[in-house]
C-alpha positions in Angstrom: -92.5 62.4 10.5 -91.1 60.9 13.7 -87.4 60.6 14.5 -87.4 56.9 14.2 -89.1 56.9 10.8 -86.7 59.6 9.5 -83.5 57.7 10.7 -85.0 54.4 9.2 -85.7 56.0 5.8 -82.2 57.7 5.8 -80.5 54.4 6.7 -82.3 52.6 4.0 -81.5 55.2 1.4 -77.7 55.0 2.3 -77.8 51.1 2.2 -79.3 51.2 -1.2 -76.8 53.7 -2.4 -73.9 51.5 -1.2 -75.5 48.4 -2.8 -76.0 50.3 -6.0 -72.3 51.3 -6.2 -70.7 48.2 -4.8 -73.0 45.3 -6.0 -75.0 46.7 -9.0 -71.9 48.7 -10.3 -73.9 51.8 -10.7 -71.7 54.9 -11.3 -71.3 56.8 -8.0 -72.6 60.0 -9.5 -75.9 58.4 -10.6 -76.3 56.5 -7.4 -75.7 59.4 -5.1 -77.9 61.9 -7.1 -80.6 59.3 -7.4 -80.5 58.6 -3.8 -80.7 62.4 -3.0 -83.7 62.8 -5.3 -85.7 59.8 -3.8 -84.7 60.9 -0.3 -86.1 64.4 -1.1 -89.4 63.0 -2.1 -89.8 60.5 0.6 -88.8 63.0 3.3 -91.5 65.3 2.2 -89.7 68.2 0.5 -92.3 70.1 -1.8 -92.0 68.8 -5.4 -91.6 72.4 -6.8 -88.8 73.0 -4.2 -86.8 69.9 -5.2 -85.2 71.4 -8.3 -84.0 74.4 -6.3 -82.6 72.2 -3.4 -80.8 70.1 -6.0 -79.5 73.0 -8.0 -78.2 75.0 -5.0 -76.4 71.9 -3.7 -74.9 71.0 -7.1 -73.8 74.6 -7.8 -72.2 75.1 -4.4 -69.2 72.9 -5.3 -68.4 74.7 -8.6 -68.7 78.0 -6.6 -66.3 76.9 -3.9 -63.9 74.2 -4.7 -64.3 73.1 -8.4 -61.4 75.1 -9.8 -59.1 74.0 -6.9 -59.7 70.4 -7.9 -59.1 71.2 -11.5 -55.8 73.0 -10.8 -54.7 70.2 -8.4 -55.2 67.6 -10.9 -53.4 69.6 -13.7 -50.5 70.0 -11.4 -50.4 66.3 -10.7 -50.6 65.3 -14.3 -47.7 67.5 -15.3 -45.5 66.2 -12.4 -46.4 62.7 -13.7 -45.6 63.1 -17.3 -42.5 65.1 -17.0 -40.9 62.8 -14.6 -40.9 65.5 -11.9 -42.6 63.1 -9.4 -39.7 60.6 -9.9 -37.2 63.5 -9.6 -38.8 64.4 -6.2 -38.5 60.6 -5.3 -34.8 60.4 -6.3 -34.0 63.5 -4.2 -35.5 61.9 -1.2 -33.7 58.6 -1.9 -30.4 60.4 -2.1 -31.0 62.1 1.1 -32.3 59.2 3.2 -32.0 56.1 1.0 -29.3 53.7 1.8 -29.3 54.0 5.6 -33.0 54.0 6.0 -34.5 52.6 2.8 -38.0 51.9 4.4 -38.2 55.4 5.6 -37.0 56.8 2.3 -39.7 55.0 0.4 -42.4 56.1 2.9 -41.3 59.8 2.5 -41.2 59.4 -1.2 -44.7 58.1 -1.4 -45.9 60.8 1.1 -44.5 63.6 -1.0 -45.4 62.2 -4.4 -49.0 61.5 -3.5 -49.8 65.0 -2.4 -50.3 66.1 -6.1 -50.5 62.6 -7.7 -53.1 60.0 -7.3 -51.7 57.1 -5.1 -52.4 54.5 -7.9 -50.4 56.5 -10.4 -47.8 57.3 -7.9 -47.1 53.7 -7.0 -46.7 52.9 -10.6 -44.1 55.7 -11.1 -42.1 55.1 -8.0 -42.3 51.4 -7.4 -39.2 50.8 -9.7 -37.2 53.0 -7.4 -38.2 50.7 -4.5 -37.3 47.6 -6.3 -33.9 49.0 -7.1 -33.3 50.2 -3.6 -34.2 46.8 -2.2 -31.6 45.2 -4.5 -28.9 47.6 -3.5 -29.5 47.5 0.3 -30.5 43.9 0.5 -33.7 44.8 2.5 -36.9 42.7 1.9 -38.8 44.0 -1.1 -42.2 43.5 0.6 -41.2 45.9 3.4 -40.2 48.7 0.9 -43.3 48.1 -1.1 -45.7 48.5 1.8 -43.8 51.5 3.1 -44.3 53.2 -0.3 -47.9 52.2 -0.3 -48.5 53.6 3.1 -46.9 56.9 2.3 -48.9 57.3 -0.8 -52.1 56.3 0.8 -51.7 58.7 3.9 -51.2 61.8 1.7 -54.0 60.7 -0.6 -56.7 60.7 2.1 -55.4 63.6 4.3 -53.5 66.3 2.4 -54.7 68.7 -0.3 -54.4 69.3 -3.2 -55.4 65.6 -3.6 -58.9 65.8 -4.9 -60.5 63.9 -2.0 -59.4 66.1 0.9 -59.9 69.2 -1.3 -63.4 68.2 -2.0 -64.0 67.5 1.7 -62.7 70.9 2.7 -65.0 72.6 0.3 -68.1 70.6 1.2 -67.5 71.3 4.9 -66.9 75.1 4.4 -63.2 75.0 4.7 -62.3 76.3 1.2 -61.0 79.4 2.8 -59.0 77.5 5.3 -57.1 75.1 3.0 -53.7 75.8 4.6 -55.1 74.6 7.9 -56.3 71.4 6.3 -52.9 70.9 4.7 -51.0 71.5 8.0 -53.4 69.3 10.1 -53.6 66.6 7.4 -49.7 66.5 7.3 -49.7 66.0 11.2 -52.4 63.4 11.3 -50.7 61.4 8.4 -47.6 61.0 10.7 -49.8 59.1 13.3 -51.0 56.9 10.4 -47.6 56.2 9.2 -46.0 55.2 12.5 -47.7 51.8 12.7 -47.4 51.4 9.0 -43.6 51.8 9.4 -43.5 49.2 12.2 -45.8 46.8 10.3 -44.0 47.0 7.0 -40.8 45.8 8.6 -42.4 43.1 10.7 -44.6 41.5 8.1 -41.6 41.1 5.7 -40.4 38.3 8.0 -43.3 36.1 6.8 -44.2 37.5 3.4 -41.9 37.4 0.5 -42.3 39.2 -2.9 -42.6 37.3 -6.2 -40.8 38.1 -9.3 -42.6 40.6 -11.4 -42.0 41.6 -15.1 -43.1 45.2 -14.5 -40.4 47.6 -15.7 -42.3 50.6 -14.2 -42.6 54.0 -15.7 -40.0 56.0 -13.9 -38.1 58.9 -15.3 -36.9 58.9 -18.8 -33.1 58.9 -19.0 -31.7 62.3 -19.6 -30.3 63.2 -23.1 -29.1 66.3 -24.8 -32.7 66.6 -26.2 -34.5 65.6 -23.0 -32.5 66.9 -19.8 -33.1 65.7 -16.4 -35.6 67.6 -14.2 -33.8 69.1 -11.1 -35.3 68.6 -7.6 -35.9 72.3 -7.2 -38.0 72.5 -10.4 -39.8 69.4 -9.4 -40.7 70.6 -5.9 -41.7 74.2 -7.0 -45.3 73.5 -7.9 -45.9 71.9 -4.5 -44.0 74.3 -2.4 -45.1 77.7 -4.0 -48.9 77.3 -3.2 -48.2 76.2 0.4 -45.9 79.3 0.8 -48.5 81.6 -0.8 -51.3 80.4 1.4 -49.1 80.8 4.5 -48.3 84.4 3.6 -51.9 85.0 2.9 -52.7 83.8 6.4 -50.0 85.8 8.0 -51.2 89.0 6.1 -54.6 88.5 7.7 -53.1 88.3 11.2 -50.3 90.8 11.1 -50.5 94.6 10.5 -48.8 95.2 7.0 -49.0 98.1 4.5 -52.4 98.0 3.0 -51.2 97.4 -0.6 -49.0 94.5 0.3 -51.6 93.0 2.6 -54.2 92.9 -0.2 -51.7 91.4 -2.7 -50.6 88.7 -0.2 -54.3 87.8 0.8 -55.2 87.6 -2.9 -52.3 85.4 -3.8 -53.0 83.3 -0.7 -56.5 82.3 -1.7 -56.3 78.6 -2.6 -57.7 79.0 -6.1 -55.1 81.7 -6.9 -52.2 79.9 -5.2 -52.9 76.7 -7.2 -53.3 78.8 -10.4 -49.8 80.2 -9.7 -48.5 76.6 -9.1 -50.0 75.6 -12.5 -47.8 78.4 -14.0 -44.8 76.9 -12.1 -45.4 73.7 -14.2 -44.5 75.5 -17.3 -40.7 75.3 -16.8 -41.1 71.6 -16.3 -42.9 71.2 -19.6 -40.4 73.5 -21.4 -37.4 71.7 -20.1 -38.8 68.3 -21.2 -39.7 69.8 -24.6 -43.4 69.0 -23.9 -44.9 72.4 -23.9 -46.5 71.7 -27.3 -48.3 68.8 -25.7 -49.8 70.9 -22.9 -53.3 70.8 -24.5 -53.3 67.1 -24.4 -52.2 67.0 -20.9 -54.9 69.5 -20.0 -57.5 67.4 -21.6 -56.3 64.4 -19.7 -56.3 66.2 -16.4 -59.8 67.5 -17.0 -61.0 64.0 -17.9 -59.6 62.9 -14.4 -61.0 65.9 -12.5 -64.5 65.9 -14.2 -65.8 62.7 -12.5 -64.5 63.7 -9.1 -66.1 67.2 -9.4 -69.4 65.7 -10.4 -69.4 63.1 -7.8 -68.5 65.8 -5.3 -71.4 68.0 -6.6 -73.8 64.9 -6.3 -72.6 64.6 -2.7 -73.4 68.2 -2.0 -76.9 67.7 -3.4 -77.3 64.8 -0.9 -76.1 67.1 2.0 -78.5 69.8 0.9 -81.4 67.4 0.8 -80.6 66.2 4.3 -80.6 69.8 5.5 -83.7 70.9 3.7 -85.7 67.8 4.7 -85.3 68.4 8.4 -83.1 65.3 9.0 -80.5 67.4 10.9 -83.2 68.8 13.2 -84.1 65.1 14.0 -80.5 64.4 14.8 -80.6 67.5 17.1 -83.6 66.1 18.8 -81.7 63.0 19.9 -80.1 65.1 22.6 -76.5 64.3 23.4 -76.3 60.9 21.9 -75.0 62.0 18.5 -72.7 64.8 19.6 -71.1 62.5 22.0 -69.9 60.3 19.2 -67.8 63.2 18.0 -65.3 62.4 15.2 -66.1 58.7 15.6 -69.4 59.2 13.6 -67.8 60.5 10.4 -65.0 58.0 10.7 -67.5 55.1 10.9 -69.5 56.4 8.0 -66.5 56.8 5.8 -65.1 53.4 6.8 -68.3 51.7 6.0 -68.5 53.4 2.6 -64.9 52.6 1.9 -65.1 49.0 2.9 -68.3 48.5 0.8 -67.4 50.1 -2.4 -63.7 50.5 -2.5 -63.1 54.1 -3.6 -61.5 56.4 -0.9 -62.5 59.5 -2.9 -66.2 58.4 -3.1 -66.2 57.6 0.6 -64.6 61.0 1.5 -67.0 63.1 -0.6 -70.1 61.2 0.3 -69.5 61.4 4.1 -68.5 65.1 3.8 -71.7 65.8 2.0 -73.6 64.2 4.9 -71.8 66.3 7.4 -72.3 69.6 5.7 -70.7 73.1 6.4 -69.6 74.0 9.8 -70.9 77.5 9.3 -74.4 76.3 8.5 -76.5 76.1 11.6 -78.7 73.6 9.8 -76.0 71.0 9.0 -75.1 67.8 10.8 -71.8 69.2 11.5 -73.1 72.1 13.4 -75.6 70.0 15.3 -72.8 67.9 16.6 -70.9 71.1 17.9 -68.2 71.3 15.1 -68.7 75.0 14.5 -65.1 76.3 14.2 -62.6 75.9 11.2 -60.2 73.7 13.5 -63.1 71.5 14.6 -64.3 71.1 11.0 -60.7 70.2 9.9 -60.6 67.4 12.5 -63.9 66.1 11.0 -62.3 66.2 7.6 -59.3 64.2 9.0 -61.7 61.6 10.6 -63.3 61.3 7.2 -59.9 60.6 5.7 -59.0 58.1 8.4 -62.3 56.3 7.7 -61.6 56.4 4.0 -58.4 54.3 4.4 -60.1 51.8 6.5 -59.7 49.3 4.8 -58.2 48.6 1.4 -59.2 45.2 0.2 -60.3 43.3 -2.9 -62.8 45.9 -4.2 -60.1 48.6 -4.1 -58.1 49.3 -7.3 -55.1 50.5 -5.2 -55.1 47.1 -3.3 -54.5 45.3 -6.7 -52.0 47.9 -7.9 -49.9 47.4 -4.8 -50.0 43.7 -4.6 -49.7 43.2 -8.3 -46.8 45.4 -9.1 -45.3 44.8 -5.7 -45.1 41.0 -6.3 -47.4 40.2 -3.2 -49.4 37.0 -3.7 -53.2 37.7 -3.8 -53.7 35.4 -0.8 -51.2 37.6 1.2 -52.9 40.9 0.2 -55.3 40.8 3.2 -52.3 40.0 5.6 -50.4 43.0 4.2 -52.4 45.8 2.6 -55.7 45.2 4.3 -54.2 44.8 7.9 -51.8 47.6 7.4 -54.6 50.1 6.2 -56.6 48.9 9.2 -53.7 49.9 11.7 -53.4 53.2 9.8 -57.0 54.1 10.1 -57.3 53.2 13.7 -54.1 55.0 14.7 -55.3 58.2 13.0 -58.6 57.9 14.7 -56.9 57.6 18.1 -54.9 60.6 17.4 -57.9 62.7 16.4 -60.0 61.5 19.5 -57.2 62.6 21.7 -57.0 66.0 19.8 -60.7 66.6 20.3 -60.2 66.1 24.1 -57.3 68.5 24.3 -58.3 71.3 21.8 
């Protein structure tokens, strides 16, 4: 099959997949896996080999990143139900709040969204923003958008949020999760700079309506239900980062063999996050919720399940692309595709995000197309992204695309505008334009990084 025909078939398949998700409301798992199967048949993979190609792609996610997604979701659930997420928010508010309320809300959102989904994080923390606006006299819209930006940046860039974790696993970075965390934190700063400026400027022309939402917030402490301390609240987030950092140090520095083995073991992402889950037990105990841990685990698994299966379906699509020879077609285009660099994954993710609304689906689907940096037959390798750092920049580009843009087909758009009292007609002037600026700023930073590194 010629290069032109292969590219046409692949393009048609992706368009049909997007239409199925966005227009026909087909579940992303069904749409992606069906697209992968049809693509495998049309691209000429032998019928008796198709089950093996599909099975290997599907199983690869469970082998690499499945448990990380589950543990990360469990941590987020505990931080949400115990009020620890709000305790973290209040700690930042006390430190930064009155003097720089916009910065405080942005930092609060950025921290809370690392373990908690941005939609849930906004519901939890928005009451603090409303209260802070009343106490400081600052425009409520500016604090709402600052909070939304902070939440969104961490949501698409920083593990253990499921989207970035899944992208890391699908691109072969499951053993370099600390690198993804650090680079994600750095890139998110570039996304937040224009958001900080925009959230202040747009408040001059857009005002918030009164809402009747009381928010969730943190339950008032009593003798029976004491308040969560900031130390306890931050522990499940800080501990895995420290363990992964120590594991990285142990690989680079000469240490006693026994100590080195222990640190490397504890620094493995799945083990570090398992320890973080254990660190959640004091939160449940203090809030007298330990007896409800089974319920919370079930709820976390219900949240993680669809993400894992969508991610696995994306891995099937990526495996089909590799097995069908599509990557060889891309290689045959010479320097045209490699010259696009991180712009290609950004554009793919941005198209998927704008078309169907879900950042997580955009991230996982794009990552599946790129494949693993260590696999010579992947699109990632064919474009020259063959090191952990280069692959991490690709993951960041995917995240940047997955925030470009939030509009009416995105649930987060309606959460922010609805609870933030922003009129629907102003949603495009606020959330959509702000996420466009964030995505483009992130892309600019990544393009510069690829030139310098």
